[in-house]
N, C-alpha and C positions, 0 to 999 in steps of 0.2 A: 772533407775538407773545405773551403773555397782561402785563398791565400788572399792575404790585406795588402794590395799593394800597395799602399801608404807610404810615404817618404817617411815615417815612424819605425819602419821596418828598416834603413838603408843601413849598414855600419853597426847592423846586433848579436855577430856570427862568427868567431875565430874558428876557421876546420881544421885542424892539425893533421895534416898527411906522411906518414913516416914510411924509411923503407928502406931496405939495404942489400944493394947488388940488385936493383930490378932494374936499370937501364931501360929495357925493353916498356916496363910497362910505365912507374911512375910519371912521365910527363899528362898522359892518361887520368890518373885521377887526380892533378892538380888542373888540368884543363876542365875534368866535370865539375871543381870543387867551383875553378874560377866562373864559369858558367853561369853558377845559381845565382850569377846576378846582383843588383845592389846591396841585399840586406849582408852578400860576406862581406866584413872589412878585412879580411887578410886570411891569407891561408898561409898557415906553417907548417914549413919542408921538412920535417927534421930528418937528417941521411946517419945511417948508425956507423959510419965510416967506412962508406961503400968501395970498392977499388977497381970495380968495372966502368969509373966517368958516372955516373949519379948524379953524383954532387958538382960537381962540370956541368950534365946538362943543366939541373936546378938553377947553378948560381946566371947561366943563359939566360933562362927563363925571367929570372926574377929583373934583369935588366932591362928587359921589355916591361914588364907588369909590377908597375910600384903596388899592390895591392901583397903578391908573394915576398914572403920571407923564408933565406933557406937558414938552419942551424946546423953545424958538422959536429957531430960527436967524433972526439981524438979516438975513442977504443970502443971500440965496438963490445955493445952491451949482452949480444947471445939473444936476448929477449924482446918481447914489443914492450915491454914496461917502461924500461928508462927512457926510448925516444920517448913515445904520450906524455908519458910524466911531464918532460922536459917539453914539450910543446905547450899541454898545460899550463905550466909557469911562467912562459914566455906572453901567451895568449893575455889581451887586451879587450877586447868584448864584453856583453855584458854572457853573453854566450857562445858553449861552444863546444863539438863534435870530433867527431876524430874517423878514420878515413884511413887503411892499407895503400901503395903503395899498386898492391895488383888489384884493386877492385875499383868500382866507382861511382859518384852519384849521381843519377837518373833527376832528370827534369824536373823543378817543383819540388824536386824535396825538404830545402829549406824555406821555402816558404812555406810550406807546408806546418813542418814541423814548428817553425816562427810562429804561426799564426795560433795555433792553438797553443802555443804555450802563453803567450800574454792573452790572448783571450779567456782560459782558463784560469793562468798565473799559477800554472803549474811550472815545480824544482826541477822536473825529466821530463821529455816528450819521447814517446816512442812512433814508429811506423813498421812498417810492414818490408823486412827481408827479404831479397829472393836469392837463391842459387842457380847462379848459373854457370850449368857445365860449355865447358869450350873446350872442341873446338861446334861440338854442336851445338852448341844455343838454348839446348833443352833449362827450363825454371821450372825450379822447387820452390815454393814459401817455404821462409819458414816460422816458426810455428802458427799460422796462421790464424787458426780460432782463436787469437789474444787482438789481432786486429782483423777482425770482421767488418767494425762498426766501430764511433765513433765513442769515448769513455771517458771520465775523468773518477780517479781515486783517492778521495784524502789524506790514504795511507796504500804502501802497499800489499799488505798484511788483507784485504777488502778484496785483492784476484788473487789469493796461493801459485795459483800458475802462470806468474811473472819471474817465478825462479826456474822455469824451462828456459825463458829464452834471453841464454848467459850474454848473448853477443852485446857487445859497446858502444856498435860500430853507428847502430840505426836506431839512438836515438841521438837527441840535444839534451845538453846541461845544463842549466844557473853557472855560470862560472865561481860565485860566488857565496853559492851553496856545495859546491867542491871543498871553495877553500874551507870555508865555512869547520866545514865537517873532520877535516883536514884529507878529503876522497884520496885517495894514489893507486897506482897501477905498483901490484910488486914490480919491484930491479930487478935488473940484471936475468938469467937466464929461468923463466918459471914458464913453464906453456901452459896453457890455459889460464893466461892470467885473468883472458874480461869473468871467468868465475866468483873469482878474489874481487876482482873490480864490481861487479855486480852487486856484491854481495853486500860491499860497503855502502852504497847506495841505498837497496835497499834496509840494510839499518840501519839505515839515516835517516827512515821513513819519513820520504818527503812527497808532497803532491806529487801526482802522476798523471796523464795527459795523454792516452793512446789514440790512434789517428787512421785507416784503412789503404792510407797510401802507401803510395810505392819509397819507400826514402836510400836505399843501399838496397848496389847491385853488388855479392859477394861473389867471384870468378873461382872459379873450381877447379882448375888443372890436373886432371890428375895422371899425364902425360909428361910433366914437368921434371926439368932434372932433378931441378930443388923440389920437391916436394915439399906443403906445407905442415904446421906441427899436423893441423886435424887431419890428415893426411897418410901420416909415415907414423905407421900404428905397426909396420912390423916386429917392432925389438918389442918385448917386453919393461922396455922405459918406459917407455910410451903409457902404458897403462898405470907405472908408477905413479906417474903424474899427472895423469887425470883424476885418482883418487885420493891423490893427497889434496888437489884443489875442493877435488868435491868436498875432503873433509873439513879444507880452510875455511868454504864458505859455508859450511852447517857453522864453525863451532865461531865464525862470526853473526849470523843471525842470532844462536843460541844466546852468546854475552850482551846482548841488546836488546835481550828478551822480550824476541819473537819466534816462540817454538812456534807456531804455526807452520810460517816460512819455514823455517829450520827443521824443522819436518817434509815441508813440501821435496825440497833442497834432497833428501834422502829415499822420498819418494819416484824424484827424478831422476836417483840414479836408478833403479832399479831400474824402470819401466820406459829409460831412454839409454846410459851410458852403459849397463850392465848388457842389455840385449844386443847393441851396436858388437861389441867384441864377443860375445857364447859367434853372433852369425860367421865370423870371421874363425876360431876355433877350427873348422876342419879344414883353412888352409895351413895353420902353424904345424912348426916340429915340435918330435916331441917336446922337447927339453922346455921348447915356450910354453908351450900347454900349462907341464907343470912347475913350472917356475908361478904363469898365472892363475892358475887354479890354486896357487896355495895364497898366493898375495890374494886375492880376491878374498879365500875363508876368511882372513887376518881380517879386512877390511868389512866383513858383513856380522864376520863377530861383535864389533862396537854399533850394533844396533840394536835398540834397548827395546822391552818391548813398544811402547807407542810407536815407533817406528815398524815394528810386523803384526800391527792391530789392522791393517787393508787388509782388504781377501785376499786369503790363504790360496787360492786358486788362480791367480794374475797373471799374467808370462812374468812379469817380472821376481814378483812374489815368493813363487813356486820354484824358478832357474836359481834363486838364492835359495829355495829349501834343497835342491835339489845336492846343490855346490859346498852348502851348508855340510848336510847327511856324509857325504864323500871324503874319505880321504885324497883320492886321485881322482884323473879327469875318465870321465862313465859317458855314456851313450850324446857322443860329439852330436853325432848326427839329429839322434831326437831332440836333441835341446837346441840344436842349428833352429829347427823345425818351429819350438817352442817361441822364439826369440825375432820369427818372421811375422812384419808386418802387413797382415794382419797373421798373428800366432796360430802355429798348428797343430793338436796334439796326432802324432802321426802312434797306429795301434806300436806295445801290444800292450792290450788297457785291465789291468790287472787289479785283481783285490787281493784282500787282507784274508787270511783265514774265517777270519768274523762275516766278509764280505763287504767290507769300504773299499771302494777305490782307493787306490793308491798309483802311486809313480812305476814300478815294479814289484815283479817275487825279490829283490832282490835290497832295495829299501821299500819297507813295507811301511817303513814307519811317517816316508812324504806322504801322506794321506788326500787323499781327492772329495771327501765326502761333498763340499760346497758346488763341485766342477756341475752335478748336473740339475743344481736348484738354481745358474745361471740363468736369464733370459738367453735363447735362442741368438736374437743378436750379436750377446757378448762371448758365446762359446767359442773356445780354438778349433774347429772340425775339420776335420784333413780328409783333402782331397786328395784323392792320386788320378796322375795323369799320365796318357801314354801315347806321345806321339808316335805317329811312325807314314812320315812323307810319299811313301810310295805307293801306301792305298790311301792318302788325303782325309785321314779318320785320326780324331780326335774320340779317345772312352775316357771317360771321368766315373771314375770311383767314391760315393760319400761316406767315410765308414760309420760306422751306432756310436753314440761318443755316451757309455750307461744305460742307456737307456730314451734320454733328452733328445736327441736328432728323431726313435720315429713316433716320443709323444707329440713334437710339433707338426710331425709329418708333411714332410715335403714334397711340392707339387714340383718344378722344376727348378730349370738352374742358364738365367740371361751366358751366356758364354761372349765376351767379351775380348776381344784382338785391339790393343791399343800401343800402339807409337810410340819407341823408344825419346824418342829429340823431337817428337809432331803431336802431340797429345792432343790437336785436334783433330788426329788422319783416326779414328774409330768402326772398326764392324761388328754390328752384334747381334747371335740368330740366338732365342730361344729354342730347346729339348726342354722334351719332359724327361724325369725321372723314374725310376722303374724299379719295384722292388726287388732282393737280389736274393735265394737263396740263404744265405746264408748270413742275413739282416742289414746285409748295406744294397744301397741308392747307385742305380749307373743309368751311364745315358750316353749316345755315339753321335757323333756329328761332324759332317765331313768340315774340311780347313779349306776356308777360301785363297791358296798359294796364288791362283791366276790376281784375283782381286786385293790381298794385298799388296803382289811383287809393280802392279801396274799405282800404288797410291804409292805407294814408296819404296824404297831397298832401305836395309836395313835391321834394328833389331825391334821386334811384334811380342810383347808384356803378353800375358792371359790373364785377366782374372774372370771372377765367375759372382754374379748376381743370384746369387739359391732362395726361391720362394718359398712360402712353407703357406700352411694350410686354411691361419688364421690372419693368412696377411702381413705377418713377420715375414721380413727380408735376412739374409747375412750375406756382406761380400766377403769376398775371399780369393787367396792366389795357390794354385793346384800345386801338391807336389808333384815332384818330374820323376816318375818311375827310371833306372836304370835295371839295364839286362842286354840282352843278347842280340845286334840291333834298334838298340833305340840310345837316341842324344849324339848320331856319328851323323856330320856330311852328307848328304844325300844330293847327285847331281838329277832330277825328274822332268822324263819329255811335257811340252808343253804347245798345243796347239796355238794355242798366239804367239810367246817367245820363240820356241824352238828350242828352251829347255830352259830351267829353272835348278838354283842351288838354291840348299834350306840347308839348316843346323837348328835340331831342335839343341836345348840345351838350359842346364838348374845353373841359376842364381846363387849370389852369394849364398841367401834363404834358404835354397832347395827348390824354388817355383821353377817352374816350367816357363823357359820364352821361347823367339822362335826367331832367327836370322833368314829374311832368305834376299835374295835377288836374280834376276832378266839377264837371262841371255849372253852371249862373249864379252860383252865392256864390263856385267857386273862379276863376272869369273875374273878378269885384270885388274877388278879394284882389292875380290879378294888375294888374289896368289899377288901382288902388289903389298898391301900386308902383311901378310905371311916373311916375306921377305924381311922389311924393316921389321919384324922386328925377333929375325933372326939372323939379323948381320948385323957385327956390332955396331 
């Protein structure tokens, strides 16, 4: 999409920037909005009763910038909804978009959205958001499939996957459209307010344009003293707030007659929200797990037959079936593997007395009869990985899955090491998969520790591309085996560097990853990092 540089675009957009006690970042957000050029008529900065000097900083900026207006709320609202609504009420341009104080708009974002909106007469125009991990700078696109190419939709129901993009900030809205339909954010403290706002937007059936341009950079600061709502998931109240937002979004769409979109909201909950929180369950204490389990079962009990009409062996649906079948927490390590991306269904592979595949001998009612019928590219294949840095060998073991793997005929595995923060750094090696006596398939390959360390210190993720006899392939991560001598830091002699410091570890999803750094300088960085974590 090539922006139209004509003067007709001048002054068409109001950007609403909201913030609370974020003096360290708010100027950067405002600058990125003003830097969009003449298309931005105004930046409305709404300060939610900050006490750290944010409002005074904004006032100083506004004194030198006529396009910047500052609105100060006298009482902190406790959430993002009220300041956004305040900014929306104050906006005077034909189009409006929203920006959080700790994020930025990339150059050209407003022009790309505005050009598409006017060329297609769209009331809502969305573009690609990227999550940027700080301080590393690693970027992960948000719902990239939606924004792979330009598209125009007469109504949201033409692409139900829209409900998966619950962000409000990567979109440009016709101001009159929002006001005519009374579309606002929930006021006060309402975590996950974006889910409800976007449901209200889709319920109004706007004409929608989608562009492949990067239009929003979402900064993720996991080490911040005050975590954002999306990152602060340690308490069960966060999960209750998320399920409440999902339930509210579902009701809004159902009341609007958008049954397909409402069903897509619940499908998204199973495939995204549920899987994300299940991956973290093993990290929580017993009290949290029991509260979480009981609340989730009550939420899933609201699902009707149509909501459960999808593939019963899909990861999200299978997680829900196990939860509903068990009154208390169980099988958490195995559930974590199933919730991973890609999903892994680890042994044991049980059968009912009649021979039907099932979750376990204790839960035979959770049947898996459709699982072996899935194409191999959709199977939750489980590969165990054992890495011993001293031997510099990686051992892989692909498990049989009710005969489906054997029928597909494994041929080889492409072993990929990809740097966590520098995605372009990749090392690959293909190794044959050989049948074992117990029906599994195994492979052994050297781990290029020196090459990894030479390319970049830090974390390297392991991915495998399994290839089969008929040409089909399946990309999987590998389950990190634990045991004596495994997943421990090791100092390994190196002819090139003198010393390599290595640490195989399991990610939150249970996958194997490897940290590696070279020499005394690397050792110093590791020790300094440990001291920072230990000291208050």
